[in-house]
PDB file with one MODEL, atoms N, CA, C and O in Angstrom:
MODEL        1
ATOM      1  N   MET A   1     -22.081 -10.230  15.730  1.00  0.00           N
ATOM      2  CA  MET A   1     -21.272  -9.573  14.906  1.00  0.00           C
ATOM      3  C   MET A   1     -19.767  -9.372  15.600  1.00  0.00           C
ATOM      4  O   MET A   1     -19.561  -9.187  16.800  1.00  0.00           O
ATOM      5  N   ARG A   2     -18.772  -9.454  14.545  1.00  0.00           N
ATOM      6  CA  ARG A   2     -17.585  -9.355  15.080  1.00  0.00           C
ATOM      7  C   ARG A   2     -17.034  -7.569  15.328  1.00  0.00           C
ATOM      8  O   ARG A   2     -17.032  -6.711  14.444  1.00  0.00           O
ATOM      9  N   TYR A   3     -16.746  -7.441  16.295  1.00  0.00           N
ATOM     10  CA  TYR A   3     -16.154  -5.834  16.384  1.00  0.00           C
ATOM     11  C   TYR A   3     -15.100  -5.725  15.812  1.00  0.00           C
ATOM     12  O   TYR A   3     -14.153  -6.398  16.217  1.00  0.00           O
ATOM     13  N   ILE A   4     -14.929  -4.784  14.617  1.00  0.00           N
ATOM     14  CA  ILE A   4     -13.702  -4.330  13.874  1.00  0.00           C
ATOM     15  C   ILE A   4     -13.204  -2.564  14.548  1.00  0.00           C
ATOM     16  O   ILE A   4     -13.673  -1.426  14.549  1.00  0.00           O
ATOM     17  N   SER A   5     -11.835  -3.380  15.115  1.00  0.00           N
ATOM     18  CA  SER A   5     -11.126  -1.957  15.573  1.00  0.00           C
ATOM     19  C   SER A   5     -10.956  -1.046  14.751  1.00  0.00           C
ATOM     20  O   SER A   5     -11.107  -1.287  13.554  1.00  0.00           O
ATOM     21  N   GLU A   6     -10.549   0.411  15.265  1.00  0.00           N
ATOM     22  CA  GLU A   6     -10.305   1.507  14.586  1.00  0.00           C
ATOM     23  C   GLU A   6      -9.170   1.011  13.754  1.00  0.00           C
ATOM     24  O   GLU A   6      -9.242   1.463  12.612  1.00  0.00           O
ATOM     25  N   TYR A   7      -7.834  -0.006  14.014  1.00  0.00           N
ATOM     26  CA  TYR A   7      -7.054   0.035  13.547  1.00  0.00           C
ATOM     27  C   TYR A   7      -6.891  -0.816  12.083  1.00  0.00           C
ATOM     28  O   TYR A   7      -6.288  -0.637  11.025  1.00  0.00           O
ATOM     29  N   GLU A   8      -7.828  -1.894  12.683  1.00  0.00           N
ATOM     30  CA  GLU A   8      -8.400  -3.038  11.135  1.00  0.00           C
ATOM     31  C   GLU A   8      -9.036  -2.241  10.524  1.00  0.00           C
ATOM     32  O   GLU A   8      -8.672  -2.290   9.349  1.00  0.00           O
ATOM     33  N   ARG A   9      -9.784  -1.532  10.667  1.00  0.00           N
ATOM     34  CA  ARG A   9     -10.615  -0.619   9.855  1.00  0.00           C
ATOM     35  C   ARG A   9      -9.762   0.497   8.938  1.00  0.00           C
ATOM     36  O   ARG A   9     -10.280   0.991   7.937  1.00  0.00           O
ATOM     37  N   HIS A  10      -8.754   0.758   9.260  1.00  0.00           N
ATOM     38  CA  HIS A  10      -7.499   1.846   8.716  1.00  0.00           C
ATOM     39  C   HIS A  10      -6.750   0.819   8.015  1.00  0.00           C
ATOM     40  O   HIS A  10      -6.513   1.262   6.891  1.00  0.00           O
ATOM     41  N   GLU A  11      -6.232  -0.431   8.163  1.00  0.00           N
ATOM     42  CA  GLU A  11      -5.302  -1.315   7.181  1.00  0.00           C
ATOM     43  C   GLU A  11      -6.515  -1.480   6.413  1.00  0.00           C
ATOM     44  O   GLU A  11      -6.288  -1.111   5.261  1.00  0.00           O
ATOM     45  N   THR A  12      -7.493  -1.806   6.530  1.00  0.00           N
ATOM     46  CA  THR A  12      -8.312  -2.321   5.394  1.00  0.00           C
ATOM     47  C   THR A  12      -8.613  -1.464   4.265  1.00  0.00           C
ATOM     48  O   THR A  12      -8.633  -1.806   3.082  1.00  0.00           O
ATOM     49  N   LYS A  13      -8.913   0.029   4.891  1.00  0.00           N
ATOM     50  CA  LYS A  13      -8.863   1.051   3.948  1.00  0.00           C
ATOM     51  C   LYS A  13      -7.610   1.673   3.135  1.00  0.00           C
ATOM     52  O   LYS A  13      -7.708   2.272   2.064  1.00  0.00           O
ATOM     53  N   LEU A  14      -6.105   1.354   4.030  1.00  0.00           N
ATOM     54  CA  LEU A  14      -4.960   1.304   3.486  1.00  0.00           C
ATOM     55  C   LEU A  14      -4.606   0.063   2.381  1.00  0.00           C
ATOM     56  O   LEU A  14      -3.785   0.062   1.464  1.00  0.00           O
ATOM     57  N   ARG A  15      -5.590  -1.038   2.849  1.00  0.00           N
ATOM     58  CA  ARG A  15      -4.936  -2.081   1.784  1.00  0.00           C
ATOM     59  C   ARG A  15      -5.570  -1.984   0.527  1.00  0.00           C
ATOM     60  O   ARG A  15      -5.004  -2.497  -0.437  1.00  0.00           O
ATOM     61  N   LYS A  16      -6.706  -1.381   0.371  1.00  0.00           N
ATOM     62  CA  LYS A  16      -7.937  -0.941  -0.462  1.00  0.00           C
ATOM     63  C   LYS A  16      -7.053   0.165  -1.707  1.00  0.00           C
ATOM     64  O   LYS A  16      -6.766  -0.061  -2.883  1.00  0.00           O
ATOM     65  N   ILE A  17      -6.850   1.189  -0.984  1.00  0.00           N
ATOM     66  CA  ILE A  17      -6.153   2.340  -1.580  1.00  0.00           C
ATOM     67  C   ILE A  17      -4.818   1.799  -2.217  1.00  0.00           C
ATOM     68  O   ILE A  17      -4.746   2.056  -3.418  1.00  0.00           O
ATOM     69  N   LYS A  18      -3.784   1.136  -1.718  1.00  0.00           N
ATOM     70  CA  LYS A  18      -2.737   0.101  -2.316  1.00  0.00           C
ATOM     71  C   LYS A  18      -3.016  -0.751  -3.358  1.00  0.00           C
ATOM     72  O   LYS A  18      -2.244  -1.029  -4.275  1.00  0.00           O
ATOM     73  N   ASN A  19      -4.107  -1.148  -3.203  1.00  0.00           N
ATOM     74  CA  ASN A  19      -4.512  -2.279  -4.755  1.00  0.00           C
ATOM     75  C   ASN A  19      -4.901  -1.368  -5.741  1.00  0.00           C
ATOM     76  O   ASN A  19      -4.411  -1.567  -6.853  1.00  0.00           O
ATOM     77  N   TRP A  20      -5.704  -0.363  -5.607  1.00  0.00           N
ATOM     78  CA  TRP A  20      -6.374   0.753  -6.639  1.00  0.00           C
ATOM     79  C   TRP A  20      -5.260   1.453  -6.995  1.00  0.00           C
ATOM     80  O   TRP A  20      -5.356   1.669  -8.203  1.00  0.00           O
ATOM     81  N   LEU A  21      -3.976   2.045  -6.443  1.00  0.00           N
ATOM     82  CA  LEU A  21      -2.910   2.299  -7.055  1.00  0.00           C
ATOM     83  C   LEU A  21      -1.997   1.568  -7.700  1.00  0.00           C
ATOM     84  O   LEU A  21      -1.294   2.110  -8.553  1.00  0.00           O
ATOM     85  N   THR A  22      -1.865   0.288  -7.413  1.00  0.00           N
ATOM     86  CA  THR A  22      -1.398  -0.238  -8.260  1.00  0.00           C
ATOM     87  C   THR A  22      -1.952  -1.051  -9.387  1.00  0.00           C
ATOM     88  O   THR A  22      -1.281  -1.631 -10.241  1.00  0.00           O
ATOM     89  N   LEU A  23      -3.360  -1.024  -9.281  1.00  0.00           N
ATOM     90  CA  LEU A  23      -3.983  -1.360 -10.776  1.00  0.00           C
ATOM     91  C   LEU A  23      -3.799   0.190 -11.553  1.00  0.00           C
ATOM     92  O   LEU A  23      -3.636   0.156 -12.772  1.00  0.00           O
ATOM     93  N   LEU A  24      -3.817   1.217 -11.031  1.00  0.00           N
ATOM     94  CA  LEU A  24      -3.805   2.439 -11.507  1.00  0.00           C
ATOM     95  C   LEU A  24      -2.575   2.506 -12.187  1.00  0.00           C
ATOM     96  O   LEU A  24      -2.542   2.794 -13.383  1.00  0.00           O
ATOM     97  N   ALA A  25      -1.180   2.176 -11.289  1.00  0.00           N
ATOM     98  CA  ALA A  25       0.096   2.577 -11.871  1.00  0.00           C
ATOM     99  C   ALA A  25       0.316   1.549 -12.909  1.00  0.00           C
ATOM    100  O   ALA A  25       1.039   1.923 -13.833  1.00  0.00           O
ATOM    101  N   PHE A  26      -0.230   0.094 -12.987  1.00  0.00           N
ATOM    102  CA  PHE A  26       0.099  -0.756 -14.245  1.00  0.00           C
ATOM    103  C   PHE A  26      -0.642  -0.008 -15.295  1.00  0.00           C
ATOM    104  O   PHE A  26      -0.065   0.453 -16.281  1.00  0.00           O
ATOM    105  N   THR A  27      -1.688   0.091 -15.124  1.00  0.00           N
ATOM    106  CA  THR A  27      -2.518   0.933 -16.499  1.00  0.00           C
ATOM    107  C   THR A  27      -1.516   2.049 -16.920  1.00  0.00           C
ATOM    108  O   THR A  27      -0.899   1.951 -17.981  1.00  0.00           O
ATOM    109  N   ILE A  28      -1.369   3.030 -16.144  1.00  0.00           N
ATOM    110  CA  ILE A  28      -0.354   4.128 -16.831  1.00  0.00           C
ATOM    111  C   ILE A  28       0.733   3.791 -17.298  1.00  0.00           C
ATOM    112  O   ILE A  28       1.198   4.509 -18.183  1.00  0.00           O
ATOM    113  N   ILE A  29       1.350   2.818 -16.942  1.00  0.00           N
ATOM    114  CA  ILE A  29       2.620   2.044 -17.535  1.00  0.00           C
ATOM    115  C   ILE A  29       2.362   1.417 -18.986  1.00  0.00           C
ATOM    116  O   ILE A  29       3.119   1.501 -19.953  1.00  0.00           O
ATOM    117  N   PHE A  30       1.062   0.739 -18.915  1.00  0.00           N
ATOM    118  CA  PHE A  30       0.523  -0.020 -20.203  1.00  0.00           C
ATOM    119  C   PHE A  30       0.302   0.794 -21.185  1.00  0.00           C
ATOM    120  O   PHE A  30       0.535   0.474 -22.350  1.00  0.00           O
ATOM    121  N   ILE A  31      -0.325   2.308 -20.730  1.00  0.00           N
ATOM    122  CA  ILE A  31      -0.647   3.329 -21.626  1.00  0.00           C
ATOM    123  C   ILE A  31       0.691   3.791 -22.001  1.00  0.00           C
ATOM    124  O   ILE A  31       0.721   4.068 -23.200  1.00  0.00           O
ATOM    125  N   GLY A  32       1.884   3.987 -21.365  1.00  0.00           N
ATOM    126  CA  GLY A  32       3.124   4.512 -21.633  1.00  0.00           C
ATOM    127  C   GLY A  32       3.737   4.108 -22.699  1.00  0.00           C
ATOM    128  O   GLY A  32       4.175   4.795 -23.623  1.00  0.00           O
ATOM    129  N   LEU A  33       3.770   2.683 -22.523  1.00  0.00           N
ATOM    130  CA  LEU A  33       4.228   1.677 -23.589  1.00  0.00           C
ATOM    131  C   LEU A  33       3.452   1.044 -24.609  1.00  0.00           C
ATOM    132  O   LEU A  33       3.768  -0.011 -25.160  1.00  0.00           O
ATOM    133  N   GLN A  34       2.742   1.511 -24.771  1.00  0.00           N
ATOM    134  CA  GLN A  34       1.858   1.057 -25.824  1.00  0.00           C
ATOM    135  C   GLN A  34       1.971   1.343 -27.332  1.00  0.00           C
ATOM    136  O   GLN A  34       2.229   2.527 -27.546  1.00  0.00           O
ATOM    137  N   GLY A  35       1.852   0.611 -28.398  1.00  0.00           N
ATOM    138  CA  GLY A  35       2.354   1.598 -29.709  1.00  0.00           C
ATOM    139  C   GLY A  35       1.266   2.032 -30.593  1.00  0.00           C
ATOM    140  O   GLY A  35       1.462   2.514 -31.709  1.00  0.00           O
ATOM    141  N   PHE A  36       0.085   1.842 -30.049  1.00  0.00           N
ATOM    142  CA  PHE A  36      -1.080   1.979 -30.865  1.00  0.00           C
ATOM    143  C   PHE A  36      -1.181   3.769 -31.123  1.00  0.00           C
ATOM    144  O   PHE A  36      -1.456   4.305 -32.196  1.00  0.00           O
ATOM    145  N   TYR A  37      -0.952   4.290 -30.153  1.00  0.00           N
ATOM    146  CA  TYR A  37      -0.832   5.905 -30.264  1.00  0.00           C
ATOM    147  C   TYR A  37       0.564   6.308 -29.721  1.00  0.00           C
ATOM    148  O   TYR A  37       0.823   6.110 -28.534  1.00  0.00           O
ATOM    149  N   PRO A  38       1.520   6.900 -30.609  1.00  0.00           N
ATOM    150  CA  PRO A  38       2.738   7.207 -30.186  1.00  0.00           C
ATOM    151  C   PRO A  38       2.704   8.484 -29.148  1.00  0.00           C
ATOM    152  O   PRO A  38       1.747   9.239 -29.321  1.00  0.00           O
ATOM    153  N   PHE A  39       3.555   8.802 -28.168  1.00  0.00           N
ATOM    154  CA  PHE A  39       3.532  10.024 -27.447  1.00  0.00           C
ATOM    155  C   PHE A  39       4.842  10.651 -27.328  1.00  0.00           C
ATOM    156  O   PHE A  39       5.881   9.992 -27.312  1.00  0.00           O
ATOM    157  N   ALA A  40       4.802  11.796 -27.252  1.00  0.00           N
ATOM    158  CA  ALA A  40       6.193  12.560 -27.237  1.00  0.00           C
ATOM    159  C   ALA A  40       7.140  11.661 -26.437  1.00  0.00           C
ATOM    160  O   ALA A  40       6.756  10.786 -25.661  1.00  0.00           O
ATOM    161  N   ASP A  41       8.303  11.937 -26.680  1.00  0.00           N
ATOM    162  CA  ASP A  41       9.629  11.370 -25.347  1.00  0.00           C
ATOM    163  C   ASP A  41       9.092  11.951 -24.059  1.00  0.00           C
ATOM    164  O   ASP A  41       9.281  11.349 -23.002  1.00  0.00           O
ATOM    165  N   LEU A  42       8.575  12.846 -24.091  1.00  0.00           N
ATOM    166  CA  LEU A  42       8.321  13.697 -22.471  1.00  0.00           C
ATOM    167  C   LEU A  42       6.939  13.136 -21.839  1.00  0.00           C
ATOM    168  O   LEU A  42       6.904  12.911 -20.630  1.00  0.00           O
ATOM    169  N   GLU A  43       5.911  12.930 -22.571  1.00  0.00           N
ATOM    170  CA  GLU A  43       4.946  12.400 -22.066  1.00  0.00           C
ATOM    171  C   GLU A  43       5.171  10.953 -21.853  1.00  0.00           C
ATOM    172  O   GLU A  43       4.435  10.417 -21.024  1.00  0.00           O
ATOM    173  N   THR A  44       6.175  10.128 -22.534  1.00  0.00           N
ATOM    174  CA  THR A  44       6.058   8.733 -22.307  1.00  0.00           C
ATOM    175  C   THR A  44       7.068   9.002 -21.106  1.00  0.00           C
ATOM    176  O   THR A  44       6.863   8.221 -20.177  1.00  0.00           O
ATOM    177  N   LEU A  45       7.821   9.655 -20.942  1.00  0.00           N
ATOM    178  CA  LEU A  45       8.466   9.447 -19.906  1.00  0.00           C
ATOM    179  C   LEU A  45       7.877   9.957 -18.590  1.00  0.00           C
ATOM    180  O   LEU A  45       8.265   9.338 -17.599  1.00  0.00           O
ATOM    181  N   PHE A  46       6.936  11.056 -18.358  1.00  0.00           N
ATOM    182  CA  PHE A  46       6.125  10.837 -17.354  1.00  0.00           C
ATOM    183  C   PHE A  46       5.157   9.737 -17.207  1.00  0.00           C
ATOM    184  O   PHE A  46       4.753   9.489 -16.071  1.00  0.00           O
ATOM    185  N   LEU A  47       4.829   9.204 -17.978  1.00  0.00           N
ATOM    186  CA  LEU A  47       3.770   8.397 -17.498  1.00  0.00           C
ATOM    187  C   LEU A  47       4.743   7.064 -17.138  1.00  0.00           C
ATOM    188  O   LEU A  47       4.115   6.378 -16.331  1.00  0.00           O
ATOM    189  N   LEU A  48       5.696   6.617 -17.363  1.00  0.00           N
ATOM    190  CA  LEU A  48       6.703   5.717 -17.079  1.00  0.00           C
ATOM    191  C   LEU A  48       7.065   6.018 -15.349  1.00  0.00           C
ATOM    192  O   LEU A  48       6.877   5.298 -14.368  1.00  0.00           O
ATOM    193  N   MET A  49       7.572   7.196 -15.456  1.00  0.00           N
ATOM    194  CA  MET A  49       7.848   7.302 -13.834  1.00  0.00           C
ATOM    195  C   MET A  49       6.452   7.542 -12.927  1.00  0.00           C
ATOM    196  O   MET A  49       6.284   7.233 -11.748  1.00  0.00           O
ATOM    197  N   THR A  50       5.771   8.008 -13.586  1.00  0.00           N
ATOM    198  CA  THR A  50       4.676   8.204 -12.760  1.00  0.00           C
ATOM    199  C   THR A  50       3.970   6.960 -12.176  1.00  0.00           C
ATOM    200  O   THR A  50       3.623   7.050 -10.998  1.00  0.00           O
ATOM    201  N   GLY A  51       3.700   5.766 -12.864  1.00  0.00           N
ATOM    202  CA  GLY A  51       3.457   4.561 -12.734  1.00  0.00           C
ATOM    203  C   GLY A  51       4.647   3.996 -11.963  1.00  0.00           C
ATOM    204  O   GLY A  51       4.385   3.459 -10.887  1.00  0.00           O
ATOM    205  N   ASN A  52       5.508   4.028 -12.234  1.00  0.00           N
ATOM    206  CA  ASN A  52       6.577   3.294 -11.548  1.00  0.00           C
ATOM    207  C   ASN A  52       6.842   3.783 -10.282  1.00  0.00           C
ATOM    208  O   ASN A  52       7.159   2.827  -9.574  1.00  0.00           O
ATOM    209  N   LEU A  53       6.868   5.100  -9.498  1.00  0.00           N
ATOM    210  CA  LEU A  53       6.941   5.426  -8.443  1.00  0.00           C
ATOM    211  C   LEU A  53       5.990   5.304  -7.713  1.00  0.00           C
ATOM    212  O   LEU A  53       6.188   5.640  -6.546  1.00  0.00           O
ATOM    213  N   CYS A  54       4.517   4.759  -8.103  1.00  0.00           N
ATOM    214  CA  CYS A  54       3.652   4.432  -7.467  1.00  0.00           C
ATOM    215  C   CYS A  54       3.816   3.268  -7.189  1.00  0.00           C
ATOM    216  O   CYS A  54       3.623   3.137  -5.980  1.00  0.00           O
ATOM    217  N   ILE A  55       4.101   2.225  -7.713  1.00  0.00           N
ATOM    218  CA  ILE A  55       4.670   1.073  -7.170  1.00  0.00           C
ATOM    219  C   ILE A  55       5.881   0.875  -6.673  1.00  0.00           C
ATOM    220  O   ILE A  55       6.134  -0.292  -6.373  1.00  0.00           O
ATOM    221  N   LEU A  56       6.442   1.417  -6.552  1.00  0.00           N
ATOM    222  CA  LEU A  56       7.482   1.658  -5.637  1.00  0.00           C
ATOM    223  C   LEU A  56       7.095   2.322  -4.363  1.00  0.00           C
ATOM    224  O   LEU A  56       7.585   1.770  -3.378  1.00  0.00           O
ATOM    225  N   TRP A  57       6.240   3.511  -4.079  1.00  0.00           N
ATOM    226  CA  TRP A  57       5.737   3.485  -2.513  1.00  0.00           C
ATOM    227  C   TRP A  57       5.152   2.517  -1.991  1.00  0.00           C
ATOM    228  O   TRP A  57       5.213   2.203  -0.803  1.00  0.00           O
ATOM    229  N   VAL A  58       4.238   1.705  -3.271  1.00  0.00           N
ATOM    230  CA  VAL A  58       3.474   0.318  -2.384  1.00  0.00           C
ATOM    231  C   VAL A  58       4.421  -0.727  -1.796  1.00  0.00           C
ATOM    232  O   VAL A  58       4.319  -1.299  -0.711  1.00  0.00           O
ATOM    233  N   ALA A  59       5.605  -0.893  -2.971  1.00  0.00           N
ATOM    234  CA  ALA A  59       6.564  -1.992  -2.251  1.00  0.00           C
ATOM    235  C   ALA A  59       7.319  -1.267  -0.803  1.00  0.00           C
ATOM    236  O   ALA A  59       7.727  -1.959   0.129  1.00  0.00           O
ATOM    237  N   TRP A  60       7.391  -0.017  -0.829  1.00  0.00           N
ATOM    238  CA  TRP A  60       7.980   0.645   0.347  1.00  0.00           C
ATOM    239  C   TRP A  60       7.331   0.377   1.543  1.00  0.00           C
ATOM    240  O   TRP A  60       7.817  -0.153   2.542  1.00  0.00           O
ATOM    241  N   VAL A  61       5.858   0.902   1.324  1.00  0.00           N
ATOM    242  CA  VAL A  61       4.762   0.416   2.393  1.00  0.00           C
ATOM    243  C   VAL A  61       4.903  -0.738   3.156  1.00  0.00           C
ATOM    244  O   VAL A  61       5.131  -1.002   4.336  1.00  0.00           O
ATOM    245  N   ASP A  62       4.611  -1.598   1.690  1.00  0.00           N
ATOM    246  CA  ASP A  62       4.621  -3.237   2.105  1.00  0.00           C
ATOM    247  C   ASP A  62       6.173  -3.660   2.766  1.00  0.00           C
ATOM    248  O   ASP A  62       6.432  -4.618   3.494  1.00  0.00           O
ATOM    249  N   GLU A  63       6.872  -2.855   2.371  1.00  0.00           N
ATOM    250  CA  GLU A  63       8.404  -3.561   3.104  1.00  0.00           C
ATOM    251  C   GLU A  63       8.774  -4.629   2.109  1.00  0.00           C
ATOM    252  O   GLU A  63       9.397  -5.572   2.597  1.00  0.00           O
ATOM    253  N   ASP A  64       8.484  -4.692   0.625  1.00  0.00           N
ATOM    254  CA  ASP A  64       8.060  -5.795  -0.088  1.00  0.00           C
ATOM    255  C   ASP A  64       9.649  -5.447  -0.930  1.00  0.00           C
ATOM    256  O   ASP A  64       9.733  -4.588  -1.807  1.00  0.00           O
ATOM    257  N   ARG A  65      10.813  -6.283  -0.469  1.00  0.00           N
ATOM    258  CA  ARG A  65      12.023  -6.051  -1.160  1.00  0.00           C
ATOM    259  C   ARG A  65      11.881  -6.358  -2.850  1.00  0.00           C
ATOM    260  O   ARG A  65      12.250  -5.577  -3.727  1.00  0.00           O
ATOM    261  N   ARG A  66      11.136  -7.939  -3.104  1.00  0.00           N
ATOM    262  CA  ARG A  66      11.411  -8.443  -4.037  1.00  0.00           C
ATOM    263  C   ARG A  66      10.402  -7.665  -5.205  1.00  0.00           C
ATOM    264  O   ARG A  66      10.732  -7.972  -6.351  1.00  0.00           O
ATOM    265  N   LEU A  67       9.459  -6.899  -5.138  1.00  0.00           N
ATOM    266  CA  LEU A  67       8.768  -6.086  -5.846  1.00  0.00           C
ATOM    267  C   LEU A  67       9.197  -4.707  -5.973  1.00  0.00           C
ATOM    268  O   LEU A  67       8.754  -4.006  -6.883  1.00  0.00           O
ATOM    269  N   PHE A  68      10.160  -4.201  -4.992  1.00  0.00           N
ATOM    270  CA  PHE A  68      10.984  -3.107  -5.205  1.00  0.00           C
ATOM    271  C   PHE A  68      11.959  -3.139  -6.108  1.00  0.00           C
ATOM    272  O   PHE A  68      12.013  -2.260  -6.968  1.00  0.00           O
ATOM    273  N   ILE A  69      13.011  -4.301  -6.046  1.00  0.00           N
ATOM    274  CA  ILE A  69      13.944  -4.558  -6.935  1.00  0.00           C
ATOM    275  C   ILE A  69      13.133  -4.786  -8.415  1.00  0.00           C
ATOM    276  O   ILE A  69      13.497  -4.201  -9.435  1.00  0.00           O
ATOM    277  N   LEU A  70      12.052  -5.665  -8.379  1.00  0.00           N
ATOM    278  CA  LEU A  70      11.905  -6.236  -9.745  1.00  0.00           C
ATOM    279  C   LEU A  70      11.237  -4.663 -10.311  1.00  0.00           C
ATOM    280  O   LEU A  70      11.231  -4.569 -11.538  1.00  0.00           O
ATOM    281  N   THR A  71      10.714  -3.505  -9.583  1.00  0.00           N
ATOM    282  CA  THR A  71      10.237  -2.514 -10.354  1.00  0.00           C
ATOM    283  C   THR A  71      11.116  -1.582 -10.764  1.00  0.00           C
ATOM    284  O   THR A  71      10.811  -0.996 -11.803  1.00  0.00           O
ATOM    285  N   VAL A  72      12.384  -1.204 -10.096  1.00  0.00           N
ATOM    286  CA  VAL A  72      13.503  -0.695 -10.349  1.00  0.00           C
ATOM    287  C   VAL A  72      14.227  -1.566 -11.785  1.00  0.00           C
ATOM    288  O   VAL A  72      14.489  -0.928 -12.804  1.00  0.00           O
ATOM    289  N   MET A  73      14.419  -2.660 -11.714  1.00  0.00           N
ATOM    290  CA  MET A  73      14.953  -3.379 -13.167  1.00  0.00           C
ATOM    291  C   MET A  73      13.810  -2.940 -13.999  1.00  0.00           C
ATOM    292  O   MET A  73      14.143  -2.098 -14.833  1.00  0.00           O
ATOM    293  N   MET A  74      12.512  -3.278 -14.014  1.00  0.00           N
ATOM    294  CA  MET A  74      11.733  -2.985 -14.901  1.00  0.00           C
ATOM    295  C   MET A  74      11.899  -1.367 -15.349  1.00  0.00           C
ATOM    296  O   MET A  74      12.000  -1.113 -16.550  1.00  0.00           O
ATOM    297  N   MET A  75      11.917  -0.602 -14.648  1.00  0.00           N
ATOM    298  CA  MET A  75      11.998   1.010 -14.661  1.00  0.00           C
ATOM    299  C   MET A  75      13.419   1.214 -15.935  1.00  0.00           C
ATOM    300  O   MET A  75      13.399   1.957 -16.917  1.00  0.00           O
ATOM    301  N   ILE A  76      14.440   0.380 -15.535  1.00  0.00           N
ATOM    302  CA  ILE A  76      15.388   0.530 -16.427  1.00  0.00           C
ATOM    303  C   ILE A  76      15.649  -0.035 -17.955  1.00  0.00           C
ATOM    304  O   ILE A  76      16.406   0.325 -18.857  1.00  0.00           O
ATOM    305  N   ALA A  77      14.663  -1.095 -17.825  1.00  0.00           N
ATOM    306  CA  ALA A  77      14.321  -2.306 -18.846  1.00  0.00           C
ATOM    307  C   ALA A  77      13.345  -0.891 -19.938  1.00  0.00           C
ATOM    308  O   ALA A  77      13.659  -0.486 -21.057  1.00  0.00           O
ATOM    309  N   GLN A  78      12.372  -0.535 -19.225  1.00  0.00           N
ATOM    310  CA  GLN A  78      11.776   0.466 -19.980  1.00  0.00           C
ATOM    311  C   GLN A  78      11.905   1.462 -20.515  1.00  0.00           C
ATOM    312  O   GLN A  78      11.309   1.847 -21.521  1.00  0.00           O
ATOM    313  N   LEU A  79      12.744   2.028 -19.872  1.00  0.00           N
ATOM    314  CA  LEU A  79      13.566   3.439 -20.146  1.00  0.00           C
ATOM    315  C   LEU A  79      14.064   2.937 -21.258  1.00  0.00           C
ATOM    316  O   LEU A  79      13.439   3.228 -22.278  1.00  0.00           O
ATOM    317  N   SER A  80      15.159   2.156 -21.398  1.00  0.00           N
ATOM    318  CA  SER A  80      15.893   1.610 -22.638  1.00  0.00           C
ATOM    319  C   SER A  80      15.194   0.951 -23.858  1.00  0.00           C
ATOM    320  O   SER A  80      15.655   0.902 -24.999  1.00  0.00           O
ATOM    321  N   ARG A  81      14.032   0.463 -23.439  1.00  0.00           N
ATOM    322  CA  ARG A  81      13.169  -0.061 -24.743  1.00  0.00           C
ATOM    323  C   ARG A  81      12.726   1.316 -25.252  1.00  0.00           C
ATOM    324  O   ARG A  81      12.801   1.450 -26.474  1.00  0.00           O
ATOM    325  N   VAL A  82      12.264   2.398 -24.525  1.00  0.00           N
ATOM    326  CA  VAL A  82      11.635   3.395 -25.275  1.00  0.00           C
ATOM    327  C   VAL A  82      12.526   4.293 -25.837  1.00  0.00           C
ATOM    328  O   VAL A  82      12.092   5.187 -26.563  1.00  0.00           O
ATOM    329  N   GLY A  83      14.170   4.143 -25.518  1.00  0.00           N
ATOM    330  CA  GLY A  83      15.154   4.849 -25.785  1.00  0.00           C
ATOM    331  C   GLY A  83      15.450   6.172 -25.469  1.00  0.00           C
ATOM    332  O   GLY A  83      15.956   7.057 -26.160  1.00  0.00           O
ATOM    333  N   LEU A  84      14.877   6.169 -23.804  1.00  0.00           N
ATOM    334  CA  LEU A  84      15.303   7.462 -23.113  1.00  0.00           C
ATOM    335  C   LEU A  84      16.482   7.617 -22.677  1.00  0.00           C
ATOM    336  O   LEU A  84      17.058   8.704 -22.694  1.00  0.00           O
ATOM    337  N   ILE A  85      17.010   6.483 -22.208  1.00  0.00           N
ATOM    338  CA  ILE A  85      18.487   6.109 -21.704  1.00  0.00           C
ATOM    339  C   ILE A  85      19.456   5.735 -22.718  1.00  0.00           C
ATOM    340  O   ILE A  85      20.606   5.438 -22.394  1.00  0.00           O
TER     341      ILE A  85
ENDMDL
END
């Protein structure tokens, strides 16, 4: 049996948290942008910003510049699509 260090255990736990947070963020953004049930502008803004900030945090922690830039671009596109900008 292979010994797993505390560092590896911590990294595995952090990776799982980031994966679930990313999935949750995508779901929150989808709910904010879906057109089946229209939300008020403030609720839509809250859902979009919460989801995008979660993705930005994951991109920052992973030092993933491409995901960070893509998320910022998509935030602008989403807010202009919803009509809040």
